[in-house]
N, C-alpha and C positions, 0 to 999 in steps of 0.2 A: 338882663342885669343892669340896673341903673347905678352908675358910679359918678354921675355928674360929668364934669369935664376932665376928671383925673383918669390916668391910665388904669387898667386892670392890673392887679398883682398876679404873679404866677399862680398863687393859690386860688384867687377868684376865677381866673381863666380856667384852670383845671377842673374846678368844681362847678362850673356853670352847666346848665342843662345842655344835653347833647354832646358832652365832652368826655364821656366815659372811656373812649378809645385812646385818649391823649394824655401825655405826661409832660410837664414842664421840666426842661433840663437847663444846662448852662447858657445856651445860645438861642433857645427857641422851644417851641412845643412840638412834640414828636409822637408819631404813631407807627406801629408795625402791623401790617396786614399779611397774614399767612397765605401763601399760594401753593399750588401744586406744580407749577411750571413757570418758566420765564414768560411764556405767552399770556398766561392769566395775569401776571403782573403788568404786562404791556397793555392789557385790556383795561386795567385800572387807570394806568396813565392816560389812555385815550378818554376814558369817562371823565377823569378830573379835568383834562384840558378842555373837553367840550363844555363841561358845566361852568368852567371858569373863564370862558371866552378866550382860551389860549394862554391865559396867564398861569404859569406853572409854579407850584411850590417846589422845593428841593425834593427830587425823587431818586431813590436808589433801588433799582430793580435787581433782585436775585432770584435764583430758581425756587427758593423756599419762601419768598415774601417780598414785600415792598416797604421800604422805610420812607415816610413822608415827614418833612420838617418845614414848619413855618417859622422863619427867623423872627426874633423879637425886634420890632422897629426901634430906632434910637429913642423915640419919644415914649416907648412902652406899648404894651398890648392894648388894643382897642376893639371895638365891635367888628372891624373888618377881619381880624384874626379869628374871632369866634365864628363868623359867617363862613370863612374859608375852610376852617376845620370841620364844621358841620357838613359842608358840601362834600368834602372828601369822604367823611364817614358814610354819608348817604349813598355816594357812588359805590363804595365798597360793599355796603349792604345789598344794593341791587345786584351786584355780581356774586353774592353769596360768600364774600370774604369776611373772615372774623379777625378782629384785632387781638393782639396779645401785648398789653401794655407793660407786662412784667419784664420784657426782654430789651427795652430800649435803654440806651446809655450814650454818654459822650466821653471819650477819652481825650484828655488834654495834657499839656505839659506846663510845669512851673519852673522857672529858673531864678535862683537867688543870685543877686549881683550887688557888688559894692558900688559900681559905677555904671548905671544904665546906659549912659551916652557912649561908653566904650564898647559895650557888647551888643546892644540892640541892632545897630546897622549891620554888624557881622551876620547875625541870625536872619535878619530881613533879606540879606543877599543870598545866603546859602539855601534858605527855604523858599524864596520867591514869594514871601508873604507881604502883606500890607500892614502898615502901622494903624492901630486904632487907639487914639489917645496916646498917652505916654507910657503905658504899661503893657499893652497887648499887641501881639502880631497875629494876624488872621489870614488864612488861606483865601485868596480872592475866589477860588473855585469851590470853596466850602466842602472840601473832601478830606483835607489833612488837618491834624490837630492844631489848635491855636496854642500860642505860648504866652504865658503871663509872667512878667518880670516883677519880683518883689525884693524888698530891701534885705540884704544879707546882714546877719547879726554879728558875724566874726569872720576873720580871715581864714580861708580854707585852701591852702596852697597846693594840695596834692591832687592828682588826677581823680576825676569822678569814677565811680563804678557804673554809672549810666552814661551811655553816649548814643548818638544818632547816626544812622546811615541815611544819606539823601542821594537818591538815584534819579538822574535826569538824562535826557538826550546828551550825547557827547559834547556838542558845541556849547550847550548850556553849562555843563559841568566844568568845562575848560574856562569859560568866561567867569564863572563863580569863583574858581580858584584864583584867577588873576585879580579879581575884584577884592577878595579878602586879603590877598597880599598887600594891595594898595591901602587897605583899611588897617594894616598893621597887625595881622594875625600873629599871635604869640609864637606859634611854631607851625611848620609845614613839613610833613614827612611824605615824600612821594614814593609810591610802591608800584609804579607802572600803570596797572589797571585802575588804581584808585589813589587818593591822597588823604592822609589824616591831618586835619588842620584844627587849631585851637584858637578860641577867641582870646581877648586880652586878659581874661581871668582864668584861662586854662580849660574851659569847657570844649570838648572835642566833638568833631563830626567827621565822618568819612564821606568824601565826595567822589562819585563815580557815575559812569565810566569815563576814563580819560583817554582811552584808546580809540582811534578813529575806526568806525565800522563795527565796533563792539555793541552798538545799540540798535542793530537792525538785522532782519533776515536778508538774505540775498535772493530769496524767491521772488520772481516777477509777480506783480499784483499785490505786494505787501508793503509798498513804499510809504503808506500812511502810518505804519505801525512803528513803535519804538519799544525796545527791550529794556525795561527799567526794573529788573527783577520780575515784575509782571510784564506781559506783552500788552501794550496799551495803544489805543488810537483815540484822538480827540477831534470831533467834528463840530463845525460851527454852523448852526441852523438859524435862519432869519427870524423864526418865531416858533411858538409851541407846536403848531401843526406839523411842520416838516420834521421837527425833533422827534415827535411821537411816531411819525411815519418810519423814521430810522429805527427807533426802539422796537417797533413791531416787527420790522424786517430782521433785526438782529435776534430777537427772541425766537422767531420762527426758525432761523438758520441754526441757532444754538440748540434748540430743542430737537430738531431733526438730526443734528450731529450727535446728540447725547452728551454734550460737553457744557459744563457750567461756565457762564460768563456773568460779569456784572455790567449793568448799564445805568449810568448816572446822568441825570438831566439837571442842569443848572441854568436858570434864567438870569440875565443881567438886567440892569436898570433900563437899558435901551431896547429891551425885548428880545435881543439875541439869546439863543440857548446853546450851551455847550453840552454835547453828548459825548461822554467818556465811556469807551468800551474796554473792559479790563478782564484779563484771564484770571487774575489773582497770582500771587507769588509762586513762581517755579512751575506752574501747571503746564505752560507751553513747552517746558523741557521734558516733562514726564509723559506727554501724550503728543505724538506727531500729528494728530488730527487737528491741532490748533492752527497749524500753518495753512492748510486749505480753507479752514473756517475763516481765518483772518482775511484771506483773499476774497472770499464770498462777501464778507462784511464790507470790505473796501469797495467792491463792485456795487453793492446795494447803496452805499452812501453816495458814490459818484453818480449812479443812475438817478438819485434824488437831487442832484445838482449841489451837493454839499462838499465843502472843502475841509481838508484836515489842517490842524495846527500842530505841526510835528515838534515844536519846541515846548508844547504845553504839558506832556505827560510827566508826572512826578510820583515818586514812591518814597515813603519814609518808613523806617522801622527803628525800634529801640532795642539796643543791646544792653544786657546787664551782666557784669562780671560777678562770678560767684565761686566760692571754694567748693561748696556742696551743691553742684548744679541740680541734681534731681530734687533735693529738698526745696531749694529756692524756686525751682520751676513749678512745683506743686502749689506753693504759696501764691505765685503770680497767676496761675490758672484760676485759683479760687477768687483772688481779689479782683481780677479783670472780668470774670465770667467767661473765660476763654477755654479752649480745649487744647490738648497737646497734639502737635503734629505726629501722626503715627509712624513716620519714617524713622528707623532706628539711628540713622546717621546725623540727624538734625535735632536741635533743641528748641525749635520754634514753638511759640504759642500763638494760636490764631482765633479770631472771632468766629464762632460757629455759624454766624449769619453772613460772614464775608464782608463786614462793613468797616470795622475799625482797623487800625494799623497793626501789623504783627510785632511781637516781641521775640527776642531770642536770648539764650544764655550762653556765656562763654566762660571757660575756666580761668581762675586766677590763683596765684600761689598762696597757700595757707600762711606762709611766713610774712606776707605783706600786711602786717598788723596795723601799720600806720594808716594805710589807705582804708582798711576795714573799719578803723575807729573814727575816721573823719566822716562827718555828715556830708552827703552828696549836695552839690549845688543844684542838681536837677532832680526833680521828683515828678511823679505822675498824679494827675487828678482824674478821678472817675466820677462823673455825675450820673447818679442813678435816680429812679423814681423815689419819691419820699416814702412810699409804702413798701419799697424793696431794700432800703438802706440797711436796716438792722440785720436782715438775712444775709446781705453781702458782707457786712462786718463780721457776723458770726462765722461765716464760711472762711474768711481770711484768718480769723483767730484759731479755728480748728486746724487750719493748715500750717500752724506754727507762728503766726504773726503775734505781735503785741502792740497794744495801744500806747502811743507815745505822747499824743495830745488829743484831748477831747473837750477843751474849754469852749469851743464853738459848736459843739454838738447841740441839736441834731443836724446842723447845716454843714459840718465838716468834722471828720474823725481821721486823724493821722495814724496809720498803722505801719510798723516796720516789719519787714520780712525777717527770717531767722538770722540774716547777716546784716541787718540795719538799713537796707534800702527802703525808702518810704513811699507810701501811696496815700492819698487823701480820698476817702469815700465821701463824696459831697452831694448835697441836696439843695436844690434851688427853691422849692416850694417853702414859703414861710419866711424867707429872708427879709422881704420888705416889712412884713409885720413884726419880725423879730428885731 
């Protein structure tokens, strides 16, 4: 495709020859290749690394598949992104892996603010994100949702019905709590294990754990791991080859143990690769087999000469207050493309592929009509493929949602759940042309 010197638009990239596996989303072009095991996903990671000379795209290995993302460069898409995507697709085809482009998505957050300068440093601190321009905070590890700050149209003084939990190693949580106090947090309520803090405009986040030792196992051989709702270990590899060596070792160990793990590989500009091994929320508490598996993973990483960064693990989830929890939960499962956690005692919604952050519902008083009437300052953005957007909108409407704004459709449709909490179903393809 010849576009002269100008970058490719998302539409041009997605519709180029050899790009049938890929869909353009908010931050890049993404593919999902189904696998039958974690080891077959690691085989794809090895093939991609070998074909790319060790330069890795973002890889998320799960027992059921591999998510591959090529981030959009600041200057826009070019021939290099086309070549890299085609190389990945060719490697997957050689391994007999098929893409399912209908399943990819990005979950992000938007925060309305009257004074960006008063709230952005707060959220940069609690999330550990980096500023990108004046309106965005992005996870340097490219695993957690970005946050976009937009102008607020009116004063909304009451508490949101959406809030975040940010779970980090204990020293990181303690330092973040001290830092937001210095930044002038509006309120701080300490509850022992965690603290609820609010930014200057009242947006709340729970920081945890604050109790020393609550973030780790006592078992010998698990010192590299941190318990941040998920059990998680992050290893630093000098290049793609050693990182894939670890991914292959973890895949073999997890498959042999019959326990699902996530393995994410993220290359930095200097060639270093961070390998994050993640049990997923609560799984380590539900199956004692994860402790010996964690020790085996740690031993494999150390045998490869890799060191752990024990301050790096981070977990984020979104809580939604609702009067009718089952009804609101069904809506969000449809809007997010998630499934309900089968445990009767929890209200979690989880990504069936184990990629995006969890959501959970908690009850609020029916008589709290003022909070229910106030539009939240925080809402959710879900970027979906352009050929899947209408189906997602229809699913959300069937689950009790209502369209509140569609002036920017098809690039964005805002839908409220039965109690007024909002989600944007967003599409990237066509925005430049539009």
